[in-house]
N, C-alpha and C positions, 0 to 999 in steps of 0.2 A: 438566248431566248428561253424564258421560263414561264410555264403556264401557271395560272392561278390555282391555288388549292383552297377549296371552300370547306370549312369544318364548322359544325354547329352542334350544340347539345340540345337534346329534346327537353323542353320545359314540361313539367307535369301539369301545368295549368293552361298553356296556350298552344293551339295547333298551328303548324306551319301553313296549313291550307284551311281557311275558314269557310263555312258555308251556312246559308240561312236555312232554318227549319221551316217547312211548309206550314202555312196558316191552317189551323184546324177549327171547325165550327160544327158543333153537334147538331144544332137546328138545321144548318145548311145541308148537312149530310142526310138528315132524316127527310128533308124535302126532296133532295135529289133521289133518294131511294124510292120515294113514292111517285115520282114523276115518270111519264112514259120513257122507255129506253130510247136513247138517241143513237143513231148510227155512228160507229167509230170513224173518226177522221183519220186519213192516212198520216203516218208519221213523216215529218219533213226529213228530207235527205240531208246528210252532212255535206255541205258545199264548201266547208272551210279548207284552207290550204295551209301547208307547212313547208319548211325548208328541207331540201335534200341536197346536201352539198351547197352549191350556190344557185340552185334552182328552186322554184316554187312549184309544188305538186299537190294534188288533192290529198288531204289528210288520210283518207281511207286507203290510199295506195302506198303510203310510206312503209308500213310494216313489211309488206311483201317485197318492196324494193330493197330494203335493208337486209332482209333474209337472203335474197338472191345474191347481193354483193358479198355478204359474209360467208355464205356457203362456198363461193368461188375463191375466197382469199384465206380460208381458215388455216391452211398449211403454210401460207406466206404472210400471215398477219404481222409478225414482228418486222419483216422486211418492209412492209408498207409503212409501219410506224417509224422505222429507221429513215425512210425517205422523207417523211413529213416532218421529222424532228431533227434530222441530221444525226441520228443515233443517240440523241441526248435523252430520249424517252426512258431509257434504262436508268439513267441517273435520277431523273424526275421521280420514277417509281420508287427507287431506293430512298430518296429524301422523303417522299410522301409517307411511306411506311414508318421510317424512323421518327418522323414528326408526330405520328399517332401513338407510338410506343405501345403496340398491341400486346395483349396478354395480361394475365392477372399478376400484379406485383408480388414480390416475396412477402409472406405473412409476417406480421410483427406481433409480439406478445403472445406467441403460441396460438394465434388465430388461424382458422382453417382457410386455405386458399380457395377462392371462388372462381372457377374457370369461366372464360368468356365464350359467348357464342357470337361469331362474326358472320356477316352476310356480304359477299362480294358480288354485286350485281353487274351484269354485262361483263362478266369475268371469265368467259369460257376457256381461254387458253391457260388460265391458272397463274398468270404472271404475278398478280397481286396476292392471291391466296397463298402461294408458296412463300412469298416474302413475309406475309403476316405470320405464318406458322414458324418460319425460321426465326423471326425476331422474338416471338413468344417463347420459343424453346431456348434459343442461344443467349438472348439478352436478359429475359425475365425468368428463365429457369422454369417456365410453365409448360408442362408436358400434357396438359389436359384440355386447354382451350381448343376450340374447333372452328372451322370455316365451312360455310355452305356457299358453294360457287353456283350462282344462278345465271342463266343465259337463255335467251329466247331461241337461239339457233343451235340445233343438235350437232351440226358439223363443228362448230366452235367447241362445244362441250367434249366431243369425241377427240378433238386435237388436244384439249387440256388433259383428258384422261391418259392419252398416250404419253404426254410429257410428265405426268405424275409418276409414271413407271421409273423415271430417272431420279426420283426424290424418295426420301424416307416415308412419304405419306401415302403411297400408292394404295395400300390395303389397310390403311389406318382409319379407325372410326373418327379421327379428327378432321377428315376431309370428306365432304359430301358434294354430290353433283345434282343440280336441279334445273330441269328445263321449264322455264317460266317467263311470263311477261312481267316486267317490272311495274307496269301500270295496273296489274291485277294479280298479285302474288297469291299462291294457293293457300288454303286454310292450314296446311302443314307448317307454314311460317306463321306462328301464332302471334296474337297481339302482345306487345310489350315483352318480346322474347329475345331481342337482339341487343347486344352491347355496343357493337360497332357495325355501321352500314357504310360500305365503300362502293364507289362507282368511278372507274378510271377510264377515260377516253370512251365513254359510253353514253353519257347523258344527252349528247348531241343527236343521238340516233333515236331517242324516245319521241314518239308522235305527240303524246299529251304529257308534257313534263309535270303539270300540276297533279295529274293522277299518280305519277310515280312518286312525287313528293308526299302526297297524302298516304300512299302505301308505306313509304319510309317512316313516316310519323307513326303509323299504326303499329308497325312491328318493332320499333325501337322502344327499349325500356326507358322510363323516366330517367334523365341524366345520360342516356346513351348518346353516341356521337354519330353524326352524318358527315361523311367526308367525300369530297368530289375533286377529282383531278381531271383537267380538260385543257385542250388547246385553246389559245386565245388569238387575238389579232396582233399583227406586227405593223401597225399603221405608221409608226415612227420611221420605218425604213421602207419607203415606197417600192424600191427595186426588189428587195427581198420579198416584200408582201405580194408582188405580182407573181414571182416564182412560186411562192408558198401556195397561193390560190390555185395554181395549175397542178 
């Protein structure tokens, strides 16, 4: 069983998520400003639903549901993934990182090496971040590229920081921790500042995926890479699929 890996480069000309600009009319605006003020209408409530596991729940409730689940499983998150993937998730993560070949390649013709800035979203435990830094350092000889680990859940980030103490990166400026919502990253993650955006086993937990993709496009440099690793269906094997869904 192998999950799909989605990888895409940002085009400098075309957004992943397009949107229409509002119509603007100067004369209409003037007439509106001169007309008697109208009472404000109440904003419609968000009655949309989204998936949570194999349930449908109100979109407004998903973030808190996800937060509750991950706060309770932060210390046993790898065990949960072991059960869901029969332990193969570790191999998937290794392959995922190798296929991306993170880190600035060795310079040629005496050119200066340009370090990468990588953003690992929903990466609280640090599994992907540590692999990205190891590959950059050991394979590409890049000791300067860094990773920002972003997660909406402080318990997951706390677990990742504990695990970082067992790595060479615990107190290194190459590793940063950021509590943030992928659908609205803070201004500290600037426009066109990220070389590689990764999200592994996390995009399924986003309430509004189109907003997260729009943020990914915003922060990626032109030519930067968006890479997603996620579980898929196993419909070809009905018996296993039934066990997997449970």
